[in-house]
N, C-alpha and C positions, 0 to 999 in steps of 0.2 A: 438239541444240537444247535450250535450257533455258527453263522457264516459271517466272517468279518469282511465288510466292504472295504473299498479302497481308503487308505488312510487310517484304518483301524486295525488293532491287533490285540493280543491278550493283555497288553498294558492297560487297556480300558476296563478290564474286569476288576472288581473290588479286591483290595489287598487281602481281605479275609480268605479269598480263594487262591492265594498265591503263597507257596512255601517260602519260608524265610531264607533258607540256605541257597536256593537256586532260582527263586522266582517262578517256578513251574506251577501250572494250575493243578488244583486237586479239590475234591469235594469235601464239604464239612460233615463231620459225624456228630450226631446228637444221641445221647443216651438218656432216655426218659426226659426229653425236652431240654436237656442241659448240654451245651457245647462240650465235646470231648476233644481235648487238645492232643490229637494223635494223627500223624500223617502216614502211618504205616499200615493200619488195619484195613484201609481201603485205598491202597497205593495204585495210582493210575499206571505205574510202570511195571505192574505185575506180569505183563506179556512183552517186556522189552526185548526178549530174544527173538520175537517174531518180527516180520517186516511191518513197516508203518501202514501198509495197505490193509493189514489184518487186525489192527488195534486202534484204539483212541487214547494215545498216551497222555493227552491233556483233556481233562473234562472237569466240569464243575457241577454243583448241585448239592443236595442234602441227603444224607443217609440217616434215617431216623430209626433207632432201635428202642422198643418199649418192652420192659420186663418188670414183673413184680417178684421175681424169684430172689430168695435170700442168698443164693449162690452167685448173684451178680455182684462181684466184689472188685475193688480197684486198689491200686497201690496208693501210697500216702499222698503223692502229688497229683493223683487222678489223671495220669497220662497213659495208663495201660491197665489191662485187666490182671487180677490175680488168677493164676492158672488153675482151672478145675475142669471137670467134664462139660459143664455148661458153657464156659467161656471158650473152651477148645472147639466145641461144636459151632458156636456163634462165629468164631473167626473163620472156620472152614466154610460156613454158609456165606459169609460176606465175601470171601475170596471167590467162591463160585459165582455169586451175583456180579461181582466186579468183572470177571472174565466174560460172562454172558452179555453184559451191557456192552463191553468193548467189541466183541466179535460181531454181535448183531448190529451195533452202531456203525462198525466199520463197513459192513455190507451195505447199509443204508447210505452211508456217506459216498461210497464208490458209485452207487446207482444215481445219486443226486448230481455227482460231478459230470455225468454224461449229458445232463440237461442244462441248457443255457439259463433257464429261469431257476433262481434259488428261492424255494418256498419258505421264506422267513416272513415274520410279521409280528403283530402285537400279541401279547399273551392273552388279552381279552378280546372277544369277538365284537365286531361292530354291531350297531343296532339292526342293520340290514341282515346280518348273519343270524341274529337272534330270531328274527321274524320267520326265518326258514325252518327253524327247529320247533319240534313239539315241546311246549312248556309243561312243567309239572307244578302241581299245587304243593305248598309247603307251610308247615306250622313251625315257627321258630320259637324256641323256649328261652326264657331269660335265665341263663345259667348262673347269674350273679346272685340269684335269690337263694335263701337258705333252704336246705332240704332235710336238715337234722334238727330236731326239737327236743327239749326236755319236757317231761310230763310233771304236772298237768299242763298242757299247752293252751295257748290262746286260740280263738277262732282264726281260721286261715282263709283268706280270699283266694281261691284257686285260680281265678281269672288273671290275677296279677303275674302268674307264671308264664302267660302267653306274651311273648315279646312282639311278634308280628305274624300275620297270616297273609299269604299270597295265593291267589288262584292260578290256574294254568295259563291265564293270559298275562300274568305278571302284575295283576291289579291287587291293591290292598283289600282285605276282607275284614269286616267288623268282627271283633272278638265274640260278640253275642251270637254269631253264626256257627261258633264252634261248640260241639257237644262235649261236656266234661263228665267223665265217669270215674268213680272211686271203687276200686276192686271189682270192676265189671258192671257196676250199677250206676245208672244215670244220677248225677247230682243236680237236682232241679234248682236248688238255692245257690249252687256254685260256691258255697261256703262250707268249709269243713268245721264241724263242731269241735269243741275242746276234747282232746284225747287224754285219758287218765291212766291207761295201762300201756306198757311197752309194746310196740308193734311196728310193722312196716305196711304202708298203704301204697298201692300202685294207682297212679293218677294218669288216665288216658285223655288226650285232647283229640277230638275227632272232627274232621271237616269233610263234607261230601261235595266234591267239585263237580259242576254240571258237565264237564267234558271228560276229565280223567278219572273221576270216581273218588273213592274214600282215601284220605290220608290221615294217619294217626301218629302222634308223638306221645312219648311216655316219660314220666318221671317217677322216682321212688322217694316217698317221704318216710323218714325214720323217726320214731319217737322213743326216747330213752329215759331211764332214771338218771337224775342228776346226783352223782355220788361224790361225797367229799370225805377227806380223811378225818379220823378221830385220833388225836395224838396230843402229847404235851410238848412236842418238838416239831420243827419244820422238816418234812421229808416228802420225797416225790410220790411215794406210794405206800399205803398202809393196808394191812389185812383187816383192820377195823375201820369200817366206813359207815356213813349215814346218808340217807337221801335228803340232803340239805343244800341250800343255795351257797353255803360257805362252810369251810371246815370248822370243827369244834376243838377247842383246846381244853384238855382235861386239867382241872386244878388239883385233884388228889395226886400228890407227888408219887406215891408208891405205885398207883395204877398207871400213871404216865410212864414210869420207868419200866414196868412190866410190859406194857404195850410196845414200847420202843425196843425192848429186848426180843419180844416175839417177832416183830417186823424184821429185825436184823437176822434172826435165824431163818425166817421164812423167805428171805431174799437169796439164800444160798442155793446152790444147785442140788445139794443132797438133802433138801428140806423134808423129803418123805421119811428119812430116818429119824426125824425129830418130831413126828406127829404126836406121839404120846406125851412128850415134854410140852409141846404147844398146847395140847388139850388140857393138861394139868394147870398150865399157866392161865388159860382162859377161865378155868374154874376159880382160880385165885382172884382174878379180876372181878368175877361175879361176887365172890365172898367179901372182898375188901370193900367194894362199892356198897353192897347191901348193908353190911355191918355199920359202915360210917353213917349212912342215911338213917338207919333205925336208931342209932345212938344220938344223932344230932337233933332229930325231931320226934322224940318218943311220943309226944302228945297225939301224933297222927295215927299211931298204930295200935292195934288191938292185942291184948294178951289173951290168946286163944285158950279156951278150955278144950283140951284134946278129946275129952269124952263126948263133947257136943258134935264132933265130926262123925260122918258115917264110916263104916268099916273100911271101905276102899280108901277114903281120904286119910284115915289113921295110918294105914299101911304106907301110903305115898309120902306123908309128911314126916316119916322117920328120918328122911333126908332133910336136915334142918335148912340147908341152903335152898333146896327146892321150895320149901315152905316160905322162906323169907322173900325169895324172888317173886313167887306168885302173889304173895301178900302185897308187894309194892306195885306190881303190874295191875292187880285187881283194884287197888286204890286209885290208880290213874284212870283206869277204864270206868270206874264208878262215878268219877267227878269230872263233868264236862268243863267246868271253869278251870280246873287244874290242867286238863289237857290243852285248853286254849292257851293258857299261860306258858306251858312248856313248849308248845308248837311255835309260839311267837319268839321265844328266846332262842330256840334251836334253828329258826328260820326254815320251817317246813310247813306245808299246808296242813290244816286241821284234819282233812279226810285222809291224806297220806299217812300222817302220824297215827291216826286211829287204826288204820289198816295194819300198821306194824305191830300193834299190841295184841297179837294172837297168842293166847296162853299155850297152845300146842307147840308153837315154835320155841317158846322159852323152856317148856318141859323137855323137849328133845335136845336142846342145847345143853341143859344142865346134865342130862343123862349121858350124852356123848362125851362130855368133858370129865365124867367120873370114871377115870380109867381103872380104878381099883375095883369096880363093881362088875361082877359076872364076866371077867376076862374081856372087858370091852375093847382092849387094844387090838384084838383080833379083827374087830369090825370097824376100826378107825380107817377113814379114807380122807384124801385131800378135800373132796367136795364137802364131806361132813364137817371137817374142821373149819372150812371157809364159811359155811352157813352158820356154824356156832359162833364164829367171830363176828359175823354181821349182827346176829341177835344180841350178842354180848355188847357190841358197840352201841346199839340204841339204849340198852339197859344202863350202861356206864354214863351216857349223856343224861338220861332221866335222873339218875341218882346225883350226878354232879350239879345239875341245875337246881334240884330241890335242896341239896345241902347248902347251897349258896343263897337260898332265899331267906329273907327275914321272916321271923315268926309272925309279925304283924301282917305281912303280905299274905301269908298262908291263912291267917284268921279271916281275912277279907274274902277268901275263896269259898268259905262255908263248906269245908271238906267233911264229907260223911265217911265214917270209918267202915272198914270191912268187917263182915260178920263170918261166923263159922259156916253158915249156909252158902255164903258167897264163894268160899274156898271149895266147898263140896261141889258146887256147880262147875268148877274148873276141872274136875275129874270125871264129869259125866261123859260117857262114850257116845 
């Protein structure tokens, strides 16, 4: 509440708190920290039918509304809400709050008028007033520092997240006096090692004040895979992705066209109806990519003697596509120099790339995409299709990179061919 001394009136209040059409005072409304240009939803004249002794028809301040709900919608010029159950309830609550402030404030105003001394003053207490109050210890976190990282991350100096520490006397405290804990365990080195798997870590900063006791501040560090699109075209989101520092552009035109078509279908609302079609298309991408690589660099691949396979492998490799895909993956897994070359071109760490070459994942992706086998459409689901697309994505990139490599470059890698026993090992349970 404000009391205007002699010579002062509402004209001295910022123009932001004055309505354009009549210059009356009104509070500013902020929605999620953004100024909402609306003078109605918190109208100071909501109680205008009552006497002035019972209301505060002119008031200023800030009304802050914070919401993460998707139903918080606005009209095109953001001057009012789109009407729905959430916004109706919000408007009703704001009106009740408005009336409560005015009636309680009016009672306070009437009581103050009876006193000759008007208790107004600075918004901040004087040093003398500070001394009269019991202080609290505080740990201030540097909120400008990054809390989300891509894996594998670099080492992180956790102490750098401490902006300032104050004890209950208001004195600065050394950062070294703060205990740092990671997921509840003391971090003696105060440095977080490189994180290689997606996870979230809770970091606690703990200070034990000699007067008021323990104070703790907390931050959450998130570690995520860096995922980029695989496509022959520019688009915001693709079903085919790779854990790479940059997106990969496929040069095999037919594959690029199929990926683009799949992404168009998958972006529709009724994509669930097209899962069998998407699965078949993923299988086509596997087939075209593997055929192109096998024909381009025949010298790298073995002409297998089927009779040399064990009985289980002979059964499995009746699916020619499965045999070809596993042949390529086995070749990459068997040759570290080739893996290094591929990971460099793709812009992915060697360890991450190696972890992606799990033969079980490729076997599952091929079988899930074979909708003609064993009535597998009955078992198709969106998660299965998405996982198959991820596996297909890394396979496409491997084939595309190798197809575009010169034969002389491949010779320098001293590539060792895959044998029948290598393929047998991929079907060991």
